[in-house]
PDB file of N, CA, C and O in Angstrom, chain B, residues numbered from 101:
ATOM      1  N   MET B 101     -90.343-100.978 -58.869  1.00  0.00           N
ATOM      2  CA  MET B 101     -90.034-102.296 -59.392  1.00  0.00           C
ATOM      3  C   MET B 101     -90.749-102.492 -60.729  1.00  0.00           C
ATOM      4  O   MET B 101     -91.937-102.197 -60.855  1.00  0.00           O
ATOM      5  N   ILE B 102     -90.021-102.988 -61.716  1.00  0.00           N
ATOM      6  CA  ILE B 102     -90.596-103.265 -63.030  1.00  0.00           C
ATOM      7  C   ILE B 102     -91.159-104.672 -63.025  1.00  0.00           C
ATOM      8  O   ILE B 102     -90.475-105.625 -62.653  1.00  0.00           O
ATOM      9  N   ARG B 103     -92.397-104.795 -63.436  1.00  0.00           N
ATOM     10  CA  ARG B 103     -93.027-106.108 -63.493  1.00  0.00           C
ATOM     11  C   ARG B 103     -92.859-106.673 -64.904  1.00  0.00           C
ATOM     12  O   ARG B 103     -93.194-106.012 -65.888  1.00  0.00           O
ATOM     13  N   MET B 104     -92.347-107.882 -64.995  1.00  0.00           N
ATOM     14  CA  MET B 104     -92.107-108.510 -66.290  1.00  0.00           C
ATOM     15  C   MET B 104     -93.437-108.937 -66.919  1.00  0.00           C
ATOM     16  O   MET B 104     -94.356-109.379 -66.230  1.00  0.00           O
ATOM     17  N   LYS B 105     -93.512-108.792 -68.238  1.00  0.00           N
ATOM     18  CA  LYS B 105     -94.670-109.243 -69.006  1.00  0.00           C
ATOM     19  C   LYS B 105     -94.178-110.172 -70.107  1.00  0.00           C
ATOM     20  O   LYS B 105     -93.175-109.890 -70.763  1.00  0.00           O
ATOM     21  N   VAL B 106     -94.893-111.291 -70.310  1.00  0.00           N
ATOM     22  CA  VAL B 106     -94.497-112.272 -71.319  1.00  0.00           C
ATOM     23  C   VAL B 106     -95.706-112.589 -72.193  1.00  0.00           C
ATOM     24  O   VAL B 106     -96.823-112.753 -71.702  1.00  0.00           O
ATOM     25  N   LEU B 107     -95.458-112.670 -73.492  1.00  0.00           N
ATOM     26  CA  LEU B 107     -96.502-113.029 -74.448  1.00  0.00           C
ATOM     27  C   LEU B 107     -96.115-114.338 -75.130  1.00  0.00           C
ATOM     28  O   LEU B 107     -95.042-114.440 -75.724  1.00  0.00           O
ATOM     29  N   PHE B 108     -96.991-115.338 -75.044  1.00  0.00           N
ATOM     30  CA  PHE B 108     -96.820-116.591 -75.775  1.00  0.00           C
ATOM     31  C   PHE B 108     -97.805-116.584 -76.929  1.00  0.00           C
ATOM     32  O   PHE B 108     -98.975-116.247 -76.749  1.00  0.00           O
ATOM     33  N   THR B 109     -97.337-116.954 -78.118  1.00  0.00           N
ATOM     34  CA  THR B 109     -98.245-117.002 -79.259  1.00  0.00           C
ATOM     35  C   THR B 109     -98.102-118.304 -80.025  1.00  0.00           C
ATOM     36  O   THR B 109     -97.007-118.842 -80.182  1.00  0.00           O
ATOM     37  N   ASN B 110     -99.222-118.786 -80.489  1.00  0.00           N
ATOM     38  CA  ASN B 110     -99.270-119.854 -81.482  1.00  0.00           C
ATOM     39  C   ASN B 110     -99.548-119.092 -82.769  1.00  0.00           C
ATOM     40  O   ASN B 110    -100.699-118.907 -83.166  1.00  0.00           O
ATOM     41  N   ALA B 111     -98.473-118.655 -83.409  1.00  0.00           N
ATOM     42  CA  ALA B 111     -98.575-117.725 -84.535  1.00  0.00           C
ATOM     43  C   ALA B 111     -99.360-118.307 -85.713  1.00  0.00           C
ATOM     44  O   ALA B 111     -99.415-119.526 -85.877  1.00  0.00           O
ATOM     45  N   PRO B 112     -99.963-117.448 -86.529  1.00  0.00           N
ATOM     46  CA  PRO B 112    -100.766-117.892 -87.660  1.00  0.00           C
ATOM     47  C   PRO B 112     -99.951-118.677 -88.683  1.00  0.00           C
ATOM     48  O   PRO B 112     -98.782-118.386 -88.936  1.00  0.00           O
ATOM     49  N   TRP B 113    -100.600-119.670 -89.256  1.00  0.00           N
ATOM     50  CA  TRP B 113     -99.992-120.484 -90.302  1.00  0.00           C
ATOM     51  C   TRP B 113    -101.139-121.013 -91.146  1.00  0.00           C
ATOM     52  O   TRP B 113    -101.555-122.160 -90.991  1.00  0.00           O
ATOM     53  N   PHE B 114    -101.645-120.177 -92.037  1.00  0.00           N
ATOM     54  CA  PHE B 114    -102.813-120.504 -92.850  1.00  0.00           C
ATOM     55  C   PHE B 114    -102.477-120.431 -94.328  1.00  0.00           C
ATOM     56  O   PHE B 114    -101.620-119.650 -94.743  1.00  0.00           O
ATOM     57  N   THR B 115    -103.148-121.239 -95.111  1.00  0.00           N
ATOM     58  CA  THR B 115    -103.170-121.084 -96.557  1.00  0.00           C
ATOM     59  C   THR B 115    -104.647-121.019 -96.934  1.00  0.00           C
ATOM     60  O   THR B 115    -105.509-120.929 -96.060  1.00  0.00           O
ATOM     61  N   LYS B 116    -104.937-121.063 -98.223  1.00  0.00           N
ATOM     62  CA  LYS B 116    -106.330-120.938 -98.653  1.00  0.00           C
ATOM     63  C   LYS B 116    -107.240-121.987 -97.997  1.00  0.00           C
ATOM     64  O   LYS B 116    -108.322-121.648 -97.517  1.00  0.00           O
ATOM     65  N   ASP B 117    -106.819-123.232 -97.972  1.00  0.00           N
ATOM     66  CA  ASP B 117    -107.690-124.279 -97.421  1.00  0.00           C
ATOM     67  C   ASP B 117    -107.006-125.163 -96.384  1.00  0.00           C
ATOM     68  O   ASP B 117    -107.541-126.205 -96.004  1.00  0.00           O
ATOM     69  N   LEU B 118    -105.824-124.752 -95.926  1.00  0.00           N
ATOM     70  CA  LEU B 118    -105.105-125.522 -94.911  1.00  0.00           C
ATOM     71  C   LEU B 118    -104.746-124.639 -93.730  1.00  0.00           C
ATOM     72  O   LEU B 118    -104.594-123.425 -93.865  1.00  0.00           O
ATOM     73  N   VAL B 119    -104.616-125.260 -92.588  1.00  0.00           N
ATOM     74  CA  VAL B 119    -104.183-124.554 -91.386  1.00  0.00           C
ATOM     75  C   VAL B 119    -103.025-125.340 -90.777  1.00  0.00           C
ATOM     76  O   VAL B 119    -103.071-126.567 -90.697  1.00  0.00           O
ATOM     77  N   GLY B 120    -101.992-124.625 -90.351  1.00  0.00           N
ATOM     78  CA  GLY B 120    -100.842-125.276 -89.735  1.00  0.00           C
ATOM     79  C   GLY B 120    -101.094-125.522 -88.261  1.00  0.00           C
ATOM     80  O   GLY B 120    -101.686-124.688 -87.576  1.00  0.00           O
ATOM     81  N   VAL B 121    -100.645-126.667 -87.775  1.00  0.00           N
ATOM     82  CA  VAL B 121    -100.814-127.035 -86.371  1.00  0.00           C
ATOM     83  C   VAL B 121     -99.428-127.207 -85.762  1.00  0.00           C
ATOM     84  O   VAL B 121     -98.632-128.020 -86.233  1.00  0.00           O
ATOM     85  N   ARG B 122     -99.144-126.439 -84.713  1.00  0.00           N
ATOM     86  CA  ARG B 122     -97.879-126.565 -83.981  1.00  0.00           C
ATOM     87  C   ARG B 122     -98.152-126.925 -82.532  1.00  0.00           C
ATOM     88  O   ARG B 122     -97.741-127.981 -82.053  1.00  0.00           O
ATOM     89  N   ALA B 123     -98.852-126.030 -81.839  1.00  0.00           N
ATOM     90  CA  ALA B 123     -99.115-126.221 -80.419  1.00  0.00           C
ATOM     91  C   ALA B 123    -100.015-127.433 -80.203  1.00  0.00           C
ATOM     92  O   ALA B 123    -100.960-127.661 -80.958  1.00  0.00           O
ATOM     93  N   GLY B 124     -99.715-128.194 -79.177  1.00  0.00           N
ATOM     94  CA  GLY B 124    -100.526-129.365 -78.870  1.00  0.00           C
ATOM     95  C   GLY B 124    -100.208-130.543 -79.767  1.00  0.00           C
ATOM     96  O   GLY B 124    -100.896-131.563 -79.718  1.00  0.00           O
ATOM     97  N   SER B 125     -99.190-130.421 -80.573  1.00  0.00           N
ATOM     98  CA  SER B 125     -98.830-131.476 -81.505  1.00  0.00           C
ATOM     99  C   SER B 125     -97.342-131.764 -81.357  1.00  0.00           C
ATOM    100  O   SER B 125     -96.547-130.856 -81.110  1.00  0.00           O
ATOM    101  N   ARG B 126     -96.973-133.019 -81.507  1.00  0.00           N
ATOM    102  CA  ARG B 126     -95.560-133.367 -81.378  1.00  0.00           C
ATOM    103  C   ARG B 126     -94.741-132.794 -82.532  1.00  0.00           C
ATOM    104  O   ARG B 126     -93.628-132.307 -82.330  1.00  0.00           O
ATOM    105  N   TRP B 127     -95.294-132.854 -83.736  1.00  0.00           N
ATOM    106  CA  TRP B 127     -94.619-132.309 -84.911  1.00  0.00           C
ATOM    107  C   TRP B 127     -95.551-131.337 -85.620  1.00  0.00           C
ATOM    108  O   TRP B 127     -96.759-131.560 -85.694  1.00  0.00           O
ATOM    109  N   ALA B 128     -94.987-130.273 -86.131  1.00  0.00           N
ATOM    110  CA  ALA B 128     -95.784-129.311 -86.902  1.00  0.00           C
ATOM    111  C   ALA B 128     -96.260-129.973 -88.193  1.00  0.00           C
ATOM    112  O   ALA B 128     -95.514-130.711 -88.837  1.00  0.00           O
ATOM    113  N   HIS B 129     -97.503-129.701 -88.560  1.00  0.00           N
ATOM    114  CA  HIS B 129     -98.083-130.268 -89.773  1.00  0.00           C
ATOM    115  C   HIS B 129     -99.270-129.415 -90.201  1.00  0.00           C
ATOM    116  O   HIS B 129     -99.690-128.529 -89.458  1.00  0.00           O
ATOM    117  N   VAL B 130     -99.817-129.670 -91.388  1.00  0.00           N
ATOM    118  CA  VAL B 130    -100.995-128.937 -91.855  1.00  0.00           C
ATOM    119  C   VAL B 130    -102.204-129.859 -91.891  1.00  0.00           C
ATOM    120  O   VAL B 130    -102.085-131.070 -92.078  1.00  0.00           O
ATOM    121  N   ARG B 131    -103.366-129.253 -91.707  1.00  0.00           N
ATOM    122  CA  ARG B 131    -104.642-129.964 -91.771  1.00  0.00           C
ATOM    123  C   ARG B 131    -105.621-129.131 -92.583  1.00  0.00           C
ATOM    124  O   ARG B 131    -105.336-127.996 -92.966  1.00  0.00           O
ATOM    125  N   LYS B 132    -106.787-129.726 -92.836  1.00  0.00           N
ATOM    126  CA  LYS B 132    -107.841-128.984 -93.524  1.00  0.00           C
ATOM    127  C   LYS B 132    -108.239-127.777 -92.688  1.00  0.00           C
ATOM    128  O   LYS B 132    -107.919-127.702 -91.502  1.00  0.00           O
ATOM    129  N   ILE B 133    -108.944-126.825 -93.315  1.00  0.00           N
ATOM    130  CA  ILE B 133    -109.342-125.608 -92.601  1.00  0.00           C
ATOM    131  C   ILE B 133    -110.039-125.943 -91.287  1.00  0.00           C
ATOM    132  O   ILE B 133    -110.649-127.004 -91.157  1.00  0.00           O
ATOM    133  N   LYS B 134    -109.949-125.045 -90.322  1.00  0.00           N
ATOM    134  CA  LYS B 134    -110.420-125.296 -88.965  1.00  0.00           C
ATOM    135  C   LYS B 134    -111.867-125.745 -88.913  1.00  0.00           C
ATOM    136  O   LYS B 134    -112.218-126.603 -88.102  1.00  0.00           O
ATOM    137  N   SER B 135    -112.702-125.188 -89.754  1.00  0.00           N
ATOM    138  CA  SER B 135    -114.119-125.561 -89.693  1.00  0.00           C
ATOM    139  C   SER B 135    -114.325-127.040 -89.989  1.00  0.00           C
ATOM    140  O   SER B 135    -115.370-127.600 -89.659  1.00  0.00           O
ATOM    141  N   GLN B 136    -113.329-127.679 -90.611  1.00  0.00           N
ATOM    142  CA  GLN B 136    -113.429-129.105 -90.898  1.00  0.00           C
ATOM    143  C   GLN B 136    -112.691-129.953 -89.871  1.00  0.00           C
ATOM    144  O   GLN B 136    -112.733-131.181 -89.944  1.00  0.00           O
ATOM    145  N   LEU B 137    -112.012-129.318 -88.910  1.00  0.00           N
ATOM    146  CA  LEU B 137    -111.324-130.054 -87.858  1.00  0.00           C
ATOM    147  C   LEU B 137    -112.305-130.454 -86.772  1.00  0.00           C
ATOM    148  O   LEU B 137    -113.274-129.741 -86.512  1.00  0.00           O
ATOM    149  N   LYS B 138    -112.059-131.582 -86.141  1.00  0.00           N
ATOM    150  CA  LYS B 138    -112.913-132.009 -85.038  1.00  0.00           C
ATOM    151  C   LYS B 138    -112.572-131.247 -83.760  1.00  0.00           C
ATOM    152  O   LYS B 138    -113.426-131.071 -82.892  1.00  0.00           O
ATOM    153  N   TYR B 139    -111.327-130.796 -83.647  1.00  0.00           N
ATOM    154  CA  TYR B 139    -110.888-130.045 -82.477  1.00  0.00           C
ATOM    155  C   TYR B 139    -109.654-129.227 -82.828  1.00  0.00           C
ATOM    156  O   TYR B 139    -108.977-129.494 -83.821  1.00  0.00           O
ATOM    157  N   ALA B 140    -109.378-128.239 -82.008  1.00  0.00           N
ATOM    158  CA  ALA B 140    -108.132-127.473 -82.141  1.00  0.00           C
ATOM    159  C   ALA B 140    -107.216-127.933 -81.015  1.00  0.00           C
ATOM    160  O   ALA B 140    -107.588-127.816 -79.847  1.00  0.00           O
ATOM    161  N   PRO B 141    -106.027-128.454 -81.328  1.00  0.00           N
ATOM    162  CA  PRO B 141    -105.123-128.935 -80.282  1.00  0.00           C
ATOM    163  C   PRO B 141    -104.817-127.847 -79.253  1.00  0.00           C
ATOM    164  O   PRO B 141    -104.568-126.694 -79.609  1.00  0.00           O
ATOM    165  N   PHE B 142    -104.838-128.220 -78.001  1.00  0.00           N
ATOM    166  CA  PHE B 142    -104.558-127.280 -76.912  1.00  0.00           C
ATOM    167  C   PHE B 142    -103.050-127.058 -76.811  1.00  0.00           C
ATOM    168  O   PHE B 142    -102.287-128.022 -76.871  1.00  0.00           O
ATOM    169  N   PRO B 143    -102.602-125.807 -76.658  1.00  0.00           N
ATOM    170  CA  PRO B 143    -101.167-125.507 -76.571  1.00  0.00           C
ATOM    171  C   PRO B 143    -100.618-125.778 -75.159  1.00  0.00           C
ATOM    172  O   PRO B 143    -100.334-124.843 -74.411  1.00  0.00           O
ATOM    173  N   PHE B 144    -100.473-127.053 -74.807  1.00  0.00           N
ATOM    174  CA  PHE B 144    -100.047-127.439 -73.462  1.00  0.00           C
ATOM    175  C   PHE B 144     -98.726-126.797 -73.045  1.00  0.00           C
ATOM    176  O   PHE B 144     -98.611-126.300 -71.924  1.00  0.00           O
ATOM    177  N   ARG B 145     -97.738-126.798 -73.921  1.00  0.00           N
ATOM    178  CA  ARG B 145     -96.426-126.258 -73.534  1.00  0.00           C
ATOM    179  C   ARG B 145     -96.521-124.776 -73.171  1.00  0.00           C
ATOM    180  O   ARG B 145     -95.890-124.327 -72.214  1.00  0.00           O
ATOM    181  N   MET B 146     -97.304-124.026 -73.929  1.00  0.00           N
ATOM    182  CA  MET B 146     -97.469-122.608 -73.601  1.00  0.00           C
ATOM    183  C   MET B 146     -98.216-122.448 -72.285  1.00  0.00           C
ATOM    184  O   MET B 146     -97.860-121.598 -71.469  1.00  0.00           O
ATOM    185  N   ALA B 147     -99.244-123.255 -72.073  1.00  0.00           N
ATOM    186  CA  ALA B 147    -100.036-123.164 -70.843  1.00  0.00           C
ATOM    187  C   ALA B 147     -99.196-123.523 -69.615  1.00  0.00           C
ATOM    188  O   ALA B 147     -99.261-122.837 -68.595  1.00  0.00           O
ATOM    189  N   TYR B 148     -98.413-124.593 -69.716  1.00  0.00           N
ATOM    190  CA  TYR B 148     -97.542-124.966 -68.597  1.00  0.00           C
ATOM    191  C   TYR B 148     -96.526-123.869 -68.301  1.00  0.00           C
ATOM    192  O   TYR B 148     -96.305-123.514 -67.143  1.00  0.00           O
ATOM    193  N   SER B 149     -95.913-123.338 -69.344  1.00  0.00           N
ATOM    194  CA  SER B 149     -94.918-122.271 -69.160  1.00  0.00           C
ATOM    195  C   SER B 149     -95.553-121.040 -68.539  1.00  0.00           C
ATOM    196  O   SER B 149     -94.970-120.408 -67.658  1.00  0.00           O
ATOM    197  N   ALA B 150     -96.749-120.703 -69.000  1.00  0.00           N
ATOM    198  CA  ALA B 150     -97.457-119.540 -68.451  1.00  0.00           C
ATOM    199  C   ALA B 150     -97.770-119.748 -66.972  1.00  0.00           C
ATOM    200  O   ALA B 150     -97.640-118.820 -66.174  1.00  0.00           O
ATOM    201  N   ALA B 151     -98.181-120.956 -66.605  1.00  0.00           N
ATOM    202  CA  ALA B 151     -98.509-121.244 -65.200  1.00  0.00           C
ATOM    203  C   ALA B 151     -97.280-121.095 -64.305  1.00  0.00           C
ATOM    204  O   ALA B 151     -97.376-120.551 -63.205  1.00  0.00           O
ATOM    205  N   VAL B 152     -96.139-121.572 -64.768  1.00  0.00           N
ATOM    206  CA  VAL B 152     -94.903-121.450 -63.991  1.00  0.00           C
ATOM    207  C   VAL B 152     -94.544-119.982 -63.804  1.00  0.00           C
ATOM    208  O   VAL B 152     -94.181-119.564 -62.705  1.00  0.00           O
ATOM    209  N   LEU B 153     -94.642-119.205 -64.865  1.00  0.00           N
ATOM    210  CA  LEU B 153     -94.325-117.777 -64.768  1.00  0.00           C
ATOM    211  C   LEU B 153     -95.304-117.032 -63.868  1.00  0.00           C
ATOM    212  O   LEU B 153     -94.897-116.174 -63.085  1.00  0.00           O
ATOM    213  N   GLU B 154     -96.586-117.353 -63.974  1.00  0.00           N
ATOM    214  CA  GLU B 154     -97.587-116.683 -63.130  1.00  0.00           C
ATOM    215  C   GLU B 154     -97.339-116.958 -61.649  1.00  0.00           C
ATOM    216  O   GLU B 154     -97.597-116.096 -60.809  1.00  0.00           O
ATOM    217  N   GLU B 155     -96.842-118.150 -61.323  1.00  0.00           N
ATOM    218  CA  GLU B 155     -96.497-118.453 -59.926  1.00  0.00           C
ATOM    219  C   GLU B 155     -95.379-117.544 -59.421  1.00  0.00           C
ATOM    220  O   GLU B 155     -95.248-117.322 -58.217  1.00  0.00           O
ATOM    221  N   LYS B 156     -94.581-117.025 -60.337  1.00  0.00           N
ATOM    222  CA  LYS B 156     -93.479-116.113 -59.992  1.00  0.00           C
ATOM    223  C   LYS B 156     -93.896-114.652 -60.174  1.00  0.00           C
ATOM    224  O   LYS B 156     -93.047-113.764 -60.250  1.00  0.00           O
ATOM    225  N   ASN B 157     -95.207-114.408 -60.243  1.00  0.00           N
ATOM    226  CA  ASN B 157     -95.777-113.058 -60.375  1.00  0.00           C
ATOM    227  C   ASN B 157     -95.411-112.354 -61.670  1.00  0.00           C
ATOM    228  O   ASN B 157     -95.266-111.132 -61.699  1.00  0.00           O
ATOM    229  N   VAL B 158     -95.263-113.119 -62.737  1.00  0.00           N
ATOM    230  CA  VAL B 158     -95.022-112.553 -64.058  1.00  0.00           C
ATOM    231  C   VAL B 158     -96.370-112.464 -64.765  1.00  0.00           C
ATOM    232  O   VAL B 158     -97.147-113.419 -64.754  1.00  0.00           O
ATOM    233  N   LYS B 159     -96.645-111.322 -65.376  1.00  0.00           N
ATOM    234  CA  LYS B 159     -97.895-111.155 -66.114  1.00  0.00           C
ATOM    235  C   LYS B 159     -97.753-111.853 -67.467  1.00  0.00           C
ATOM    236  O   LYS B 159     -96.814-111.579 -68.213  1.00  0.00           O
ATOM    237  N   VAL B 160     -98.687-112.758 -67.782  1.00  0.00           N
ATOM    238  CA  VAL B 160     -98.592-113.588 -68.979  1.00  0.00           C
ATOM    239  C   VAL B 160     -99.869-113.469 -69.809  1.00  0.00           C
ATOM    240  O   VAL B 160    -100.972-113.397 -69.267  1.00  0.00           O
ATOM    241  N   LYS B 161     -99.700-113.449 -71.131  1.00  0.00           N
ATOM    242  CA  LYS B 161    -100.834-113.491 -72.059  1.00  0.00           C
ATOM    243  C   LYS B 161    -100.518-114.548 -73.108  1.00  0.00           C
ATOM    244  O   LYS B 161     -99.384-114.663 -73.571  1.00  0.00           O
ATOM    245  N   ILE B 162    -101.554-115.328 -73.480  1.00  0.00           N
ATOM    246  CA  ILE B 162    -101.411-116.340 -74.520  1.00  0.00           C
ATOM    247  C   ILE B 162    -102.375-115.998 -75.653  1.00  0.00           C
ATOM    248  O   ILE B 162    -103.554-115.730 -75.421  1.00  0.00           O
ATOM    249  N   ILE B 163    -101.853-116.010 -76.888  1.00  0.00           N
ATOM    250  CA  ILE B 163    -102.701-115.826 -78.061  1.00  0.00           C
ATOM    251  C   ILE B 163    -102.568-117.080 -78.916  1.00  0.00           C
ATOM    252  O   ILE B 163    -101.489-117.390 -79.420  1.00  0.00           O
ATOM    253  N   ASP B 164    -103.672-117.792 -79.072  1.00  0.00           N
ATOM    254  CA  ASP B 164    -103.690-118.996 -79.907  1.00  0.00           C
ATOM    255  C   ASP B 164    -104.459-118.657 -81.177  1.00  0.00           C
ATOM    256  O   ASP B 164    -105.689-118.700 -81.199  1.00  0.00           O
ATOM    257  N   THR B 165    -103.727-118.321 -82.232  1.00  0.00           N
ATOM    258  CA  THR B 165    -104.370-117.866 -83.463  1.00  0.00           C
ATOM    259  C   THR B 165    -105.162-118.972 -84.154  1.00  0.00           C
ATOM    260  O   THR B 165    -106.112-118.683 -84.883  1.00  0.00           O
ATOM    261  N   LEU B 166    -104.789-120.226 -83.940  1.00  0.00           N
ATOM    262  CA  LEU B 166    -105.535-121.334 -84.527  1.00  0.00           C
ATOM    263  C   LEU B 166    -106.919-121.430 -83.890  1.00  0.00           C
ATOM    264  O   LEU B 166    -107.930-121.490 -84.590  1.00  0.00           O
ATOM    265  N   ALA B 167    -106.954-121.443 -82.576  1.00  0.00           N
ATOM    266  CA  ALA B 167    -108.229-121.574 -81.871  1.00  0.00           C
ATOM    267  C   ALA B 167    -109.135-120.368 -82.101  1.00  0.00           C
ATOM    268  O   ALA B 167    -110.353-120.511 -82.208  1.00  0.00           O
ATOM    269  N   ASP B 168    -108.536-119.178 -82.177  1.00  0.00           N
ATOM    270  CA  ASP B 168    -109.316-117.946 -82.342  1.00  0.00           C
ATOM    271  C   ASP B 168    -109.493-117.526 -83.795  1.00  0.00           C
ATOM    272  O   ASP B 168    -110.096-116.492 -84.081  1.00  0.00           O
ATOM    273  N   GLU B 169    -108.956-118.344 -84.722  1.00  0.00           N
ATOM    274  CA  GLU B 169    -109.037-118.073 -86.164  1.00  0.00           C
ATOM    275  C   GLU B 169    -108.549-116.666 -86.511  1.00  0.00           C
ATOM    276  O   GLU B 169    -109.210-115.941 -87.254  1.00  0.00           O
ATOM    277  N   ILE B 170    -107.399-116.288 -85.974  1.00  0.00           N
ATOM    278  CA  ILE B 170    -106.805-114.986 -86.238  1.00  0.00           C
ATOM    279  C   ILE B 170    -105.826-115.130 -87.397  1.00  0.00           C
ATOM    280  O   ILE B 170    -104.876-115.910 -87.323  1.00  0.00           O
ATOM    281  N   ARG B 171    -106.059-114.388 -88.448  1.00  0.00           N
ATOM    282  CA  ARG B 171    -105.190-114.417 -89.628  1.00  0.00           C
ATOM    283  C   ARG B 171    -103.931-113.584 -89.382  1.00  0.00           C
ATOM    284  O   ARG B 171    -103.876-112.789 -88.444  1.00  0.00           O
ATOM    285  N   GLU B 172    -102.919-113.775 -90.237  1.00  0.00           N
ATOM    286  CA  GLU B 172    -101.631-113.109 -90.058  1.00  0.00           C
ATOM    287  C   GLU B 172    -101.762-111.595 -90.028  1.00  0.00           C
ATOM    288  O   GLU B 172    -101.143-110.948 -89.183  1.00  0.00           O
ATOM    289  N   ASP B 173    -102.554-111.008 -90.930  1.00  0.00           N
ATOM    290  CA  ASP B 173    -102.686-109.555 -90.961  1.00  0.00           C
ATOM    291  C   ASP B 173    -103.328-109.027 -89.670  1.00  0.00           C
ATOM    292  O   ASP B 173    -102.925-107.983 -89.159  1.00  0.00           O
ATOM    293  N   GLU B 174    -104.323-109.748 -89.147  1.00  0.00           N
ATOM    294  CA  GLU B 174    -104.960-109.345 -87.892  1.00  0.00           C
ATOM    295  C   GLU B 174    -103.972-109.455 -86.728  1.00  0.00           C
ATOM    296  O   GLU B 174    -103.900-108.578 -85.866  1.00  0.00           O
ATOM    297  N   PHE B 175    -103.215-110.553 -86.726  1.00  0.00           N
ATOM    298  CA  PHE B 175    -102.239-110.791 -85.666  1.00  0.00           C
ATOM    299  C   PHE B 175    -101.175-109.694 -85.648  1.00  0.00           C
ATOM    300  O   PHE B 175    -100.826-109.192 -84.580  1.00  0.00           O
ATOM    301  N   LEU B 176    -100.661-109.321 -86.811  1.00  0.00           N
ATOM    302  CA  LEU B 176     -99.640-108.286 -86.896  1.00  0.00           C
ATOM    303  C   LEU B 176    -100.166-106.921 -86.489  1.00  0.00           C
ATOM    304  O   LEU B 176     -99.420-106.126 -85.918  1.00  0.00           O
ATOM    305  N   LYS B 177    -101.436-106.629 -86.768  1.00  0.00           N
ATOM    306  CA  LYS B 177    -102.035-105.365 -86.328  1.00  0.00           C
ATOM    307  C   LYS B 177    -102.093-105.330 -84.797  1.00  0.00           C
ATOM    308  O   LYS B 177    -101.839-104.295 -84.180  1.00  0.00           O
ATOM    309  N   TRP B 178    -102.428-106.466 -84.201  1.00  0.00           N
ATOM    310  CA  TRP B 178    -102.556-106.546 -82.756  1.00  0.00           C
ATOM    311  C   TRP B 178    -101.226-106.261 -82.111  1.00  0.00           C
ATOM    312  O   TRP B 178    -101.118-106.279 -80.885  1.00  0.00           O
TER     313      TRP B 178
END
């Protein structure tokens, strides 16, 4: 039996001094660099989807590049 694997990502969206916010936000928008943010929005939709899949024995991984400060080049290497 083949076990399904699913990857959810909050893909990188950075500029020199701005960071894009998608997950945990109703609308995508940009904010000041993460070090100046009070918090990183939690990716609720990805977490809920992952929980539903895990209940069905699907192997799930979530990568939140905003929270982990992963740049596009690092993300693509991964």
